[in-house]
N, C-alpha and C positions, 0 to 999 in steps of 0.2 A: 476261626477256622478250627474245628476239631481235631483231638488228635487222631480219629480214624482218617479224617480228612487229610492232614497232613501225611499220613502214613502212606495213603493210598496216592497223594500226588507225589511225595518223595521216592516211591517205589514202584510207580507206574510201569517206568522202563526197565525194572529187574525181570532178568530172563529166570533169578534163582527163586525168585517169589513163586511162580507158577511150580516150581517143583514144593516147595513150601506148602501151597496153596492144595495140591493133592494129596501130600502126606497127611496134612490135616483133614482131609475128608477120609484117607482111612482110617484115623486114629478114631475119628467121629462115629465111622461105620461099625468098627470094633466094640464101640462103649454103645453101640445104640444111639446116638445123642443126634440131637439136630442140628446142622452145618449152616445153614442158609439158604433163602430162595432165591433161584436163579433170576428173581426179577429184582435185587439190588440189596438185599439185606447185609446185615454185618458181617463180617468175618473176612476171611483170606481171599472169597471168590470176587471181593473190590478190586485187589492186585491184578487179578487176573482179567476183569474185565477193562481197566486203564488202557488207554491209545499206546500202540507203539509194544505191547507185549508177543512175544514171539511162541506160541502155544508149541509144543514138541508131543508127538505122538508116536510110543515106543510098542511095540507087541511083548509083552508078557503076563503071562497067565495071573500072577499075584496080583498085576496092575487091574487085569478085567473085574477081577472079586471087588477091588477097591472100585472100581469104575460104577459097579453094580449097587456099593451100597453107597456112595455117593450119590447115585441117582434116586435111593429110597429116601435117602436123608433129605434131598431138595425138595421131592414133593413132600415129605411129612412136613418138612420148614415152610413151604408156601401154604400150606392150610392154615397154620397155626400163626402166621405172622398178622399183626395188626395192618391195617391200611397205611395210619399214620407213619410207621416206619419204611413202608413202600414209598409212601411220597416223599422220604426222607432220601431214601435211594436215589429214586430217577433225581431228583434235587442235586445230589452229590454229584452223580456220574456228569450231568449235565452241566456243571461247574467246571468239572477237570478236565471236560473239553473245552470249556472257554478258556482254561488257562493254558493252553495248549498253545503255542506261537506256530501260525500256518505260514506258509511260504512267503506271502505277500508283509509279513512282519519281519522275516528274516531278510528279505530285499531291501526295504526299506532301513533295517539298522546299518546293512552295508554300504546302502547309496550315502548314509551320515558318517559313515567311518566312526562307528560305535564297535568299540572291541568288549571283549569280556564276557562272550555267550559262547554254547559250543552248540552248532547246529546239528539238528537231528541227522544223523547219517541214513541214508537211503540205497537200501539192496537192487541189486540189478537183476538179480536171477534166484531161483532157489535154493537153497542150502542143504546140504545132508546135514543128518545129524552128528556125522563124525567131524564135521566141521565146526559146529554149533558146540561139540563137547570141546574138540582142540580150542575152543576161542576163550571158552567160561571156564575152564578147567573145574569144571563142576561136576557131581555125582551125576550117572543118567537119570533123565526126567522120569516120572511115573507119568503114566497116562490119563488125559483127563475125559471129560463125558464130551458127546458131539456138541451139546448144547455149549461148555466150555471153548470147544474149537471155534466153532459159529461166532460167539461171542469176540474172541479175537481178532477173527480175521476181517468180520463185516460190523461188529459192533450190535447193540441192542437192538431187538426187532421191535418194531411200533407195535403190532398186534401182542407180542408176550409182554410189554412194558405194560398196556392197556388192561391186558387181563392180569397184569399183577398188581395195577391200580385198583382193580375191581374186586379183588378179593378172591379172582381164582386160581385153583389150584391144577395145574396140570393131572389129566387122568391117567397118565401112565408115563411112568420112568422111560426115560428116553435111551435105548442101549447103546454103547459104544461100536463101533464097528470095528470088524478084523485088523487088528494091527498089521501093516506091512513088515518085513522082516527088517530087523535092525541092519542090516546089509544095506536096503532101499529106503529103510527112514528118513522122513523128508522134515522139513521145517520151513515155514514160512515167512518172508521177511516183508516188512513195510515197503508199500512201494501208493506209487500215486494211486495208481488203479486199485487199491484196497481200499480207500476211502470212500466211504457213502458218498452219493452223489447230493444229498441235502447236507453235509458235515457243514458246510459254510453257515446253513440254517441253524442258529443258536437262539432256542428260547430261553430269554434269561430269565432268573426270579428279578424282583420288585427292588430285592435288595443289593442286586450287585451292580446295579447302576445303569445308567446308556451304555450301548456299544460305540467304542469309539473310531471315527472313520477314519480311512487313509489321509485323507486332508486335515483331518486334526490332528493325526499322531506326525504329521510332516510341518504342519504349524508348531507344534510343541516342539519337536526336536531342532526345529530351526531356530538361529539365534534370534531372540527378540533385543537383545543389548545393543543398542546404537555404540558403531564402533568395533564391533567383535565380529571378527570372519569364522568360516564353518570350522577352518582349521585349529584356529585357536580356540573355539570352543570345544571341538575334541580334544585337544591338549589340557584343558581345565576339567573334563569332565575324566580324563586318564590319570591325572594327577589328585584332585579334588573329590572325585564322586559324583553323584548327580546333582547336577545343575537345577533343576526341576523347580526347588525352592526359588533359586534366583531368577526366574526367570517368572513365577509367580507374585514376586514380589516389585519387579517392572511392571506387573499390568497392573498391579495395585497402585502402583507411584503415577504410572499413567492416566489410570482412569477418575473421572470426576467424580469427586466425593468419596476415595475410595480408601481404603486404611493407608492410616499415616506410615511412612517408612520407619519409624521408630521404634513399632510396635513388634514386638519379638514372636516368634512362633508359640512359646508356652502365654503371651499376652493373647493373642489371639484365640488359643484355645477358651482361657478363663472368660472371655468375652463373651464364646458362643455358649458357655455354661451358665455364665449368669443368665442369658435368653432363655435358656431354660430350665432354670431356677424360677425365672420372673411369670414364664408362662403356667408354672406348677402353682404358685405362689398361692393361688384363689382356689385350689383343686383342694378338696378336703374329704374324705372317704365317707366320714361319719355321716351318715343321712340327719342325726337328728341335732347338726350344729345348728348354732347361732350367731347371732350379729358380733357377738364378744368372742367367738370362736376365729371368726373371719379375721376381725381387728387383731388380733392375737398373731396368726399367721402372716399377715401381712407386715406388723411389725417385726416377729423372727426374720420374716424375708430379706426387710430393709437393713437389718441388722447383718446378714451375712454379704449383702452387697457392700453395705460400708465398709465391713471388714477388709473383704476381697479390695477393694480402692487402695485401702491405706497399703495393705499388705503389696500391692504393686506398685505404688509410690515410693514407699520404703526402699522396696528392692532397685528400683533405677535411680534413686538418689544418692546411692552407696558408692563414697568415693568424689562425689560432687559433680556438678554439670560439667566440669570441663574432662570428667572421666567415665562418663556415662557414653554406654557404646551399645548401637545395635547389634541385634542378631546376626545381620551380614558381617560387622567386624568380629566375630568370634566363628563363622562357618568359612570364612576366605581370608585369605592373605591382605596385608593392608594396602600394600602397593595395588591388588584389584578393586579394592572398596574404596581406594583414594582416587584412583582413575575414573570411575563408575559413578565419581559424586553421591558415596552414599554415607559420610561419614558424619558426627554428628555437628562440625561445623556446616556442612554442605546444609541439613535442615534446619540450621538457625536461619541462615540464609534466605531458605525457599521462604521461610514462615516471616522474617521481617519485610515491612512494606518500604523498602529501600531497593534504589540501583543495585545489583552486585558490584557493579565498580564501586561505587561509594562505602559498601560493606567492605571489600578487599583492601581497600585504600582509604582509609578514613580522616577527614579534616580532624589534626589534634582539637581536643576539645578546649585546649586553651590557646589557639589559633586568635587573632586577635579579629574582631567582626566590625572593623572601621571601612565599610567598603568605599566610601568619597576616597579615603587616602590610598587606600589599596588602587584601586581604578586608576587613581592620578599616577601612580607609581607604576604599573602595568603599561600605561598610555605612552611614558618617558620612555619604557624599554624596547617596546613597538618603534617607536619612531627613533630610536638608536642613538637616544641621553645615555653617555657614560658607555659607550661601546669603542670598540679596539677603531671602528672604521671611521670615528669622530663625525657622529650625527646622521652615519648613513642607516637609515630604517631597514629592520628586518624584512625576509621575506613577506611578512603576513602585515608589516605596517606599510610594504609597499603596495600590498592590495587595499589597505584601505585609504591610500592615495590614490592611485590610478587604477583600483579593481575595477570589474564590472559589474556593473548593479541590474536587479531585471527589470525587464521593458525600459532600459536607459535607453533611448536614440542616439543615432550615431554623431549626429549634430552635438546632442549634450556631451558625450564624451569627450569630442574634440574642443568643446569650451574648458571643461575642465581641466584639460592635459594644458592647456592654454594658459588656465590661472594658475596652475602650480607651476607653472615655467616661469610665469612672471614675479612670484612667490619664494620661490628660492626652495620649493618641495615643503613650504609649509602651509598646512590647511586654514581655514580663516577661524575666527576666535570664538565664532558662534559655531559653527560643523567640529571643532576640537571638545567643546564644552556638550555637545548632544553627544558624542562617543564615549568619553568620558560618563555620562548619564547612562547610555547604554551598557556599558561595561558593569555599572553599578547592579543594573538590574540584571543582569545575566548571571552575576555573582549572588542574589539575593535569590532567582530562581533556582539555579545550581545547589545551594549550600544550606537554604532554609525553605524551599520545597522539593527539595531533593528529585529535581527532575536532570533529563537529560540532554545532551546537546542535540542531538535530531529532532526530539518533541519540540525544545525551545525553538529550533530554526525552521520548522513546519506548521507548529501551531500557535507560536508568538512571535512568527515574523514580522507583522506589525510594526512592533517596540522593536524589533531589531534587525531594522533595515540596512543602518549604517554597518552594522556588522556581518551583513550578509554579501558584502563587495567580494568578489572573488576572480576567478580566474574566468576567460573572455569564454572559452566553448560551454562555462558551465552554467552562465548565464541566460536566463531565458529572453528569447528574441524581443521585441518591441512589436504591438499587435498593431493590425491591420486596421480600416476604417472601421469594418463590419466585427472586429472583434475577435477575429480569428487568429491563425498562426500561433495558436497556442499548443506547447510541447512540454511534455514531463523529461526531466533530466535529473542524472544525479550530480549530489554534491558532496562535497569535503569537507565543509565548515571549517577552512583554515584558520580562520581569525578566531573562532569560540575555541577551539582546541589549543589554541597559542595562548588564549588568554587562562585556562587551565593552567598550562605546563608553568607560565609566569604564578600562577596564584600558586604553585607548589614551592616556586623559589622566594617567593615574598613571604610564606609562612614561616619557612626554615629559617631566613634573615630577621623575620621580627623574633621568633622564639630563641635566636641565640641572642638577640640584642638584649631582651629580656631577663635572660640568665646573667648575663654579663653585669646589667644595672642591677641586678637585686644583688651581687656579690660586691660592685663596688658602691651601694649605696650601704651594705651592713660595716665595710671597711671604714668608710667616710664616719658613721656613727662611732665606733669600735677608735678611731684615733683622729678624732675630731681636730685636735691640736698638734696634732704630730704630722712632719711633712707629707705622710702617706695619705694622710686623710684630704691636703690639698692635691695630691696627685689623684685620690679617688673621685673630687669631684670635679676635676678637669676630665679626666676619661668619660663621666658623665654627661658632661657637656658635647663631647664627643661624638658620643654614643646617640642623640639627638638629633644629629646633622649626617649620620650614617646612612648613606643609601645603595651601596651594594657592599659586597661580600669582602672585598680588599681594603675596605676605610676599615670594618669590623677587626681585619687582619693587623692593622697598624695600630688600634686601640691595643688589641693583643699583646703584640711584641712589648709594646711599653709597659704593658700590665705585669708582663712576665720577668720585665726586668726589675722592676723597683718590688713589688710584692713575692713572698717566698712560698705563701701559703698558694692552695689551688684557689684557682676563681669560683668554686662551690662553698669553700670556708674548711676543708678539708685540710690537711698537711698533705705536701708532697713525696713523693717517695725520694730517697737519696738519690741524688744523679751528682755527676762530675761536675767540679767546680769550675768556673771558666775562669778565663783572667780577669775578666770585669769583675767575679765576685771576691776574688782573692784580694785586685788593689783596694776594691770597697772597702774590705774589713780593713784594712790598715790606713783608712782615712783619708784615701786620695781625693774623694770627691769633695771635700771641703776644699782642698784645693780649686778643685773646677769651679765650686759657685764664687769664689773669690778673686780669681784671676780673670774673668772676663764674663761676655754674657752666656746665660746658658741655652739650652737648645730649647724651651719655649720662646725665649726671646729673638731668638734668630729666626725661628720659624713665623713670627708676625713682621718682622722686618724684611723676610724673601716676599711676602704676599704683598707688603706694602712699601716697600724697597726703603726702608730705612737705613741707616748707616749706624752702627755702633762706636758708642762716646765712653764704655765702659772699659777702664784701663787700672790695671792695680799700679799701686806706687811703687812696688818692689821687684827689683829682676826675678827673672824667673829661677834662676840658680841658687838667689837667697833664700826664695820661698823653700826649694827644694831641699835644704840642708834640715829643715825642722822635720822631715821623715826620713831623717837617715837611721833613727833609733829607732823604726818602725819596721826593721827587717831589711831593708835597701843598705846598699853599701856602697854605690856610687850615686852622684847627684845625676850622672845618664840613665840609669834606672829608676829614679823618681820621676824624671821628664817622660819617658818611657810611658810608664804607667798612667801617668797624667794624661797625655796623648791619647792609651787604649780607653782610658773612663770617658772621655769627653766625647768621643769619636762614635762609641757606642752609644751614647745617649743621644747623638745628634741622627744617628743611623735609625735609633727608634721611637722619633717624635713623629706623631701623626701627621702634624702641619707641615712638615718639612719632608718626608713621605708622599705626601699628596703633591706638594709643591714639583716635586723631581717627575710624578708620573704624569702631570700637565707635560712637562716638557719632554719627558721621556715620549709619550705617545703623537707630540710633533714632529719629532727628530731623531728617533730610533728608526733605526733600517737593520733588515735582514738579507743575509748571505748565505747561498748556498753551495759546496762545493763536493764531488764526486770522492770517495776513497779509492784506493787500489781496485778493490776489490769490484766496487761501483762502475770505473771506469772499464770495466771487461763486460761488466753484465747489462747495464742500464744502455741501452742501444735507440736509435729514435725512436722505434717502435714501444718500448718501455712505459708504463704509464705514468712513469716519473719523470720521464725525459726532458717535459716543460722545464721542470722547476730544478734541473740537476745542476743547471750553472746558475747563479743569480748571484747581483752584484750590487749592496746597498738598494736596496729598495725598498720604500717608505713603510712601516710596520702597518698604517692607516689602510695599505693599499692589497693587502694583503688577507686574502679570503678564507675562509674555512676550508674550504674545497682544498685549498693548495697546502695548507696547514696541514691537513689529515695525509697529505702524500707525504709531505716532508717528516713528518713522523713516523710513519712507514719506513720510508728511506733509512732514515735515522735508525730504528727498529734491527733493521735485516743488516747494518753496517754497509749500506752502499751508499749513506751521506753523512756530511758534516753540516750541521745546520748551528747560527750563530745569531744570536740577536743584543742587540746595542747600540751605544751611540759609538761615532767614528772618535776618532783621535781629535780631530778639531773640534769637533763637538763636546768632549770631554774637558778640552781647556776653557771653552766657552761658558759652558756650565759652571766651571769653579770660578772663573772671573765673576760671576754673576752673586757668589756665593762670598765670594772676599769682599764684594762692597758691604754685604752685610755683615759679615763678620769680624774683618779688620780694623784696627783703628786708623782713624785719618791724621792723629798728629804726627808730627816730623820731629821726633827724639829719639835718641839712643835708646831710651828704654820701650818706645814704643815698636822700633825696629825687632827688638827682641822678642818683643810677645807678640807680633806679627808674624815673625819666623815660625813660632810653636803653634801659632791658630792655624797656619798655612797647612802642615802637617797633622793636624786633627780634621780639617776639611778636607783634605786627598786623601785620607785613610778611612773616614766616613763614609766617603762618594765610593769609592773603589773595592771598599770592602761590605758595605750594609748597605748603600742605597740603591745603587745601580742593579746589585745582586737581587735584591726585594723585588724591584721595579721589573727586572727581565722575566722571574718567576710567575707575576702577576699577573702580565701581558699573555706569558707563555700559558698559562692558567685559563685567561679567556678566550684566548684563539683555539685554546682545545675544546673547550665549550661548544664553540663556533663550529669545530672541527665536528664534533660529536651531535651538533643539529643537525647540519649539512647530511651527516651518513644517515641520521633517521629519517631527514626528508628525502633522501633519493633511495631508501627501503619502501619507502609510503609508494613514492612515484612506483616503484618496480611492481609493489603488490596490488597498487590501482589498477595498472595495465591488464591485471588479469583480472581483476574483481567487477572493471567495469564492463570487460567483454562479457556477452551472454552466451550462455552453451550454445555449441554448434547445431543446429536443426536440418535434418533432410528437405533436400528439396520440395519432397510432397509428404506434407507432413499427417496427409490422414492414412497415408500407409507406414505399417508397422515395421520398423527395422532393426534389426540386430546389430547396433553401433558398437563397433570396437575403437581403442585409441591405442596409436602404436606411436612408441618415443623408439628414439635410436640414442647411443651413448657411443661416441668415439674411442677408440681403445685397440687394445689388440689381445683380443679380438675385438670387432664391433658387435653391440649388444643390439638387438631390437626385442622390445617387450609389448605385447598387447594386453590390454585393461579393457574389462566390461565397464559398462556403466556405474556400476556398485564400486568400482576401483579397484577389484580383485582379480589378479594376474589369471589371465587367460592360455598364455600362451608364449616362448620367447625362443630365440634361434639366435646364434653367437654363429659370426661370419668372419674364417680366421683370414680370409684372403681380400677382405676391403683393408 
């Protein structure tokens, strides 16, 4: 837009410009100069011609002279103006009228709650000159010509424009009428009636572009971003300004073959300029150009394009790929960009041909790829091997046993149920191997071919028949004789998703074992002839048979007891030294090794029911005297240190902990009783009422749901939960350990050592073994409780997802559907939503 056009548009509505225009006409008349043609030449008349100018006519003799001079100047200028200038003036006036907002534009902006504009004020009556002068506090305005008044009120006349375009000047100057008395002078304000009936018919120049329709403006102003309501879009516009560029970006992203999201506005501009340069590369103005000139021009254009590409790539690579940001991250808040998935990470996900779930949670690169071993491990977990419930299959494992298969007849289902009852819920070996093979194939399809569960379950169903056993209501019924009775049903693929969950746990377990094995190998090589080297080799052997996390916990417990370095090879941070560390520093461990069986020997004896015949030849008191010069003052203190060291090593021995864990799973019980607060709060209708008072319930009978309620009641201070052995079971367990640890010799020396060994076993069982077993089973029950809560949430979500949206009884009729929901409280609130989920209305009822 030129400076004249900008001045015309900016000042078109200012009344003071009319005064300046008349003054310019007076000065031009006095100098005898040409002011400008009425048809639209340059000068101050353009401001008078703009829409909304309120021309004021006053009676003054001096102004009448100026009017005559202005008319003479108009006639002279019209005769001398060039036709090109007249056409430019016409286009300029049309452009100014096109730039003005009409009534529909203002209504559309108000409907969309757009702020920041000032609506043109419309006058409802004729104003007097005194009111105009009082409102503007400007000097009295000089009178204009009749043509000025007509142009200000009615716009440019078509005949006058045509005459100006043909270069015809008016034959005579138009005389101004007698101005009324200043007392009765009037000024005309804008009104709808003052608009020309053809004012909405705007002939646009080709450079102005096509006119935007009302529907197009509504589509442009309406939010095209999914998840944003209109009020949110308005808030964003108020805070960040125009969001039109964001709309265009979403349109480009959703359009097939559109511009990539990572391109910025500057890149798009460069691309367009590159296209223009490419179109003009072959154009040479010299008519005498030869083939060499064309080749040089093409080479120069290629160099320019290569330079631009290099410059663009260099700009994008600043800070590395992790710091590369799109233009959206610079124009909008980070939370908005992340919510609309416009970050560089989102672009990378869209460009990578791998399911998004696997990109967001990828399988570690160092994860084991032995699918056969993993499949067998997962099958054992589904069948309940190593669980708290002693071989009771998980819910997904129960589906593998008794789940309904597609097109399975009722008779076949009953036969399968009878077979499982006869085999004590164990599948035939052939079917178990077939299930393991299906798990192997499923893992390969998921992690090697990057296929998702719904695709595998539908497109590879012939290979996954055994894994597709599921709920009875989700299985397809057997077909009739004619092949009918086919129905489409939604499925949840419970077994397949359970396999993925167990795969995640298996990977974590194997990676943990790999890290520990690497550390133990390093220790074994560095201290091959030392006792630590022997312990490291024993732990490596235990790792090979560790199939659950608590087994690995046992191995780590012994490693932390013997190795003062971290298991990754670095030194430990300074920690408070335990009694065991202090006593070992004084050499008490040598006394443990020479006085009787070690912890490793006791573990082997417990599993194989062997007796111990290792007995020292010296009484305990005599051996204790040797350590009186090592910081101990009494023999009793030496014996206490001896019992502490021996009990700690027994409590950390993996084989002994595993032996006790088997006993614990069979004989441990759970008891609950309410606290004083729980007695008052927990009534018969409370959620934890069924488990408020439990007495010695076997641990293997506690379900994940029950344990979830126990932990919630304990967290709220309503329940006290105890897990462990009864006193009778503790004595029985000690007797079994006595058999493997005490000496069978009948002598005074044997009796003295047996008394010390009994103290060691009691301390090891009560202070180390039982607390460790309680923690392990509480952890496993906690995992069962989390799994149960996840299944419960899944069931609740599925109950909503499974149901199709409500349809009106007569679908052919268009019905404005409203969804009404109520929330109880004081007051009760009722809300109504439309089909888009936006709030339509609400009411609060204080008396309900």
